[in-house]
C-alpha positions as a printed NumPy array, in Angstrom:
array([[-35.652, 117.779, -55.294],
       [-33.403, 119.136, -57.876],
       [-32.367, 117.518, -61.159],
       [-28.847, 118.506, -60.267],
       [-26.311, 116.189, -59.362],
       [-23.172, 116.667, -57.75 ],
       [-20.501, 114.456, -57.2  ],
       [-17.425, 113.98 , -54.576],
       [-14.176, 112.48 , -55.495],
       [-12.243, 112.032, -52.065],
       [ -9.083, 110.948, -51.509],
       [ -7.803, 109.522, -48.15 ],
       [ -4.524, 108.442, -47.081],
       [ -4.861, 106.004, -44.317],
       [ -2.154, 105.97 , -41.725],
       [  0.441, 103.089, -41.903],
       [ -1.573,  99.746, -40.76 ],
       [ -4.229, 101.335, -40.538],
       [ -5.986, 101.17 , -44.119],
       [ -8.387,  98.116, -43.19 ],
       [ -9.687,  99.576, -39.737],
       [-10.316, 102.993, -41.841],
       [-11.927, 100.759, -44.804],
       [-14.265,  99.35 , -41.966],
       [-15.532, 103.183, -40.892],
       [-15.853, 104.22 , -44.342],
       [-17.974, 101.115, -45.664],
       [-20.16 , 101.928, -42.326],
       [-20.588, 105.303, -43.271],
       [-21.607, 104.105, -46.41 ],
       [-24.161, 101.847, -45.324],
       [-25.698, 104.788, -43.405],
       [-25.446, 107.345, -46.078],
       [-26.889, 105.245, -49.006],
       [-30.254, 105.381, -47.295],
       [-30.585, 109.005, -47.639],
       [-33.142, 110.189, -50.366],
       [-30.568, 111.993, -52.202],
       [-27.668, 109.493, -52.473],
       [-27.093, 107.895, -55.954],
       [-24.185, 106.156, -55.537],
       [-20.804, 105.269, -54.089],
       [-17.636, 103.634, -55.504],
       [-14.956, 102.735, -53.329],
       [-11.492, 102.193, -55.022],
       [ -7.761, 101.191, -53.88 ],
       [ -5.305, 103.193, -55.712],
       [ -2.784, 100.747, -57.199],
       [  0.109, 103.423, -57.139],
       [ -0.656, 104.44 , -53.774],
       [ -1.209, 101.421, -51.446],
       [ -2.172, 103.557, -48.47 ],
       [ -4.837, 105.594, -50.392],
       [ -8.72 , 104.934, -50.915],
       [-10.768, 106.961, -53.325],
       [-14.401, 107.087, -52.789],
       [-16.385, 108.771, -55.776],
       [-20.105, 109.208, -54.55 ],
       [-22.704, 110.721, -56.778],
       [-25.634, 112.776, -54.815],
       [-29.024, 114.284, -56.157],
       [-28.6  , 118.221, -55.859],
       [-25.721, 120.972, -55.534],
       [-22.853, 121.081, -53.445],
       [-24.756, 123.637, -51.247],
       [-27.87 , 121.573, -50.564],
       [-25.284, 118.649, -49.848],
       [-23.289, 120.812, -47.289],
       [-26.797, 122.054, -45.98 ],
       [-28.26 , 118.793, -45.867],
       [-26.09 , 115.949, -45.575],
       [-22.909, 117.046, -43.779],
       [-24.249, 117.721, -40.434],
       [-25.644, 114.4  , -40.051],
       [-25.159, 112.658, -36.561],
       [-23.68 , 109.566, -38.351],
       [-21.163, 111.744, -40.22 ],
       [-20.02 , 113.467, -36.974],
       [-19.496, 110.341, -35.275],
       [-17.342, 108.973, -38.45 ],
       [-15.513, 112.303, -38.604],
       [-14.54 , 111.826, -35.   ],
       [-12.621, 108.479, -36.1  ],
       [-10.538, 109.889, -38.635],
       [ -7.853, 111.583, -36.717],
       [ -6.713, 108.133, -35.718],
       [ -6.971, 106.449, -39.095],
       [ -5.927, 108.571, -41.932],
       [ -3.095, 111.536, -42.169],
       [ -4.566, 113.357, -45.374],
       [ -8.065, 113.598, -47.211],
       [ -8.493, 115.594, -50.287],
       [-12.177, 116.677, -51.53 ],
       [-12.843, 117.549, -54.977],
       [-16.649, 118.861, -56.115],
       [-17.418, 117.672, -59.487],
       [-20.62 , 118.472, -61.385],
       [-21.052, 115.524, -64.214],
       [-21.155, 116.724, -67.94 ],
       [-21.058, 113.307, -69.745],
       [-21.351, 109.906, -69.242],
       [-20.61 , 106.687, -71.094],
       [-21.329, 102.571, -70.193],
       [-23.88 , 103.423, -67.106],
       [-26.905, 105.425, -66.131],
       [-25.788, 106.851, -62.715],
       [-25.884, 110.782, -63.667],
       [-28.183, 113.103, -65.768],
       [-25.436, 114.01 , -67.981]])
């Protein structure tokens, strides 16, 4: 397995009144994906300034290409993706590569 790591910073904007239902779906996804060999960590946060927004920050072993090839097509992700149309208005994904870290030992940076 690669010594590289990739991080995903994903912002979701929930439909009005759907944030907690979406949170349940997201937490179910995290329970599934956290058993994957390449999974390192996930942190879910609420945006204090945007009450309908949730952000997940994931760290994975590998590269963006390896994540897309190995993780994106998992059956549980397809089920999750199928629920999103009813729960979110928007999603934006940033792909990151860790270069420095202080206060934790999550990355290889």
